[in-house]
C-alpha positions in Angstrom: 43.8 45.1 13.4 43.6 42.5 10.7 43.2 43.6 7.1 40.9 41.1 5.4 40.3 40.9 1.7 37.0 39.5 0.4 37.0 37.9 -3.1 34.5 36.2 -5.3 35.6 32.8 -6.5 34.5 31.1 -9.7 34.0 27.4 -10.3 32.5 25.1 -12.9 30.3 22.4 -11.5 28.5 19.5 -13.2 24.8 19.2 -12.7 23.3 16.0 -14.0 20.2 17.5 -15.7 21.8 20.6 -17.1 25.5 19.8 -17.6 28.2 22.3 -16.6 27.3 25.4 -14.7 29.4 28.3 -13.5 29.0 29.0 -9.7 30.5 31.6 -7.4 31.8 31.5 -3.9 33.7 33.7 -1.4 37.3 33.7 -0.2 38.5 35.7 2.8 42.2 36.1 3.5 44.4 38.4 5.6 46.2 40.8 3.3 48.8 41.6 5.9 50.1 38.0 6.1 51.8 36.6 3.0 53.5 33.2 2.7 56.2 33.1 0.1 54.4 35.7 -2.0 51.1 33.9 -1.9 47.9 35.2 -0.4 47.3 33.7 3.0 43.9 32.1 2.5 42.0 32.1 5.7 38.7 30.7 4.6 37.1 29.8 1.3 33.6 28.4 0.4 33.1 27.6 -3.3 30.0 26.9 -5.3 27.6 29.0 -3.2 25.4 30.1 -6.1 25.2 30.5 -9.9 23.8 34.0 -9.4 26.7 36.4 -9.6 24.8 39.6 -8.6 23.5 37.8 -5.5 27.0 36.7 -4.5 28.4 40.2 -5.2 25.7 41.7 -2.8 26.6 39.0 -0.2 30.3 39.8 -0.5 29.6 43.5 0.0 27.6 42.7 3.1 30.5 40.6 4.5 32.9 43.5 3.8 30.6 46.1 5.5 30.3 43.9 8.6 34.0 43.0 8.6 33.3 39.3 8.9 36.1 37.2 10.3 37.1 34.2 8.2 36.2 31.8 11.1 32.5 32.7 10.7 32.3 32.4 6.9 30.9 28.9 6.7 28.2 29.6 9.3 27.2 32.8 7.5 27.1 31.1 4.1 24.8 28.4 5.6 22.5 31.1 7.0 22.6 32.9 3.6 21.7 29.7 1.7 18.8 28.8 4.0 17.3 32.3 3.6 17.5 32.3 -0.3 15.3 30.7 -2.8 17.1 29.7 -6.0 
């Protein structure tokens, strides 16, 4: 069984009207597979939301369901379409 790790990523994006804004995303990688000492990054989606608590709750949900990395982009799309920012 694969041992996936779910992490929150942090980025700084530029928004024309407001300037720089910190946003958060999700990275999922397999902790059992390492390449030359680096984390084997299976999937990463940056800049999902500037709302850290919302992303932390989303990450917890992904962990509870054991989401496979291949499904991350679709689940992020569904998450964004169900949220109002």
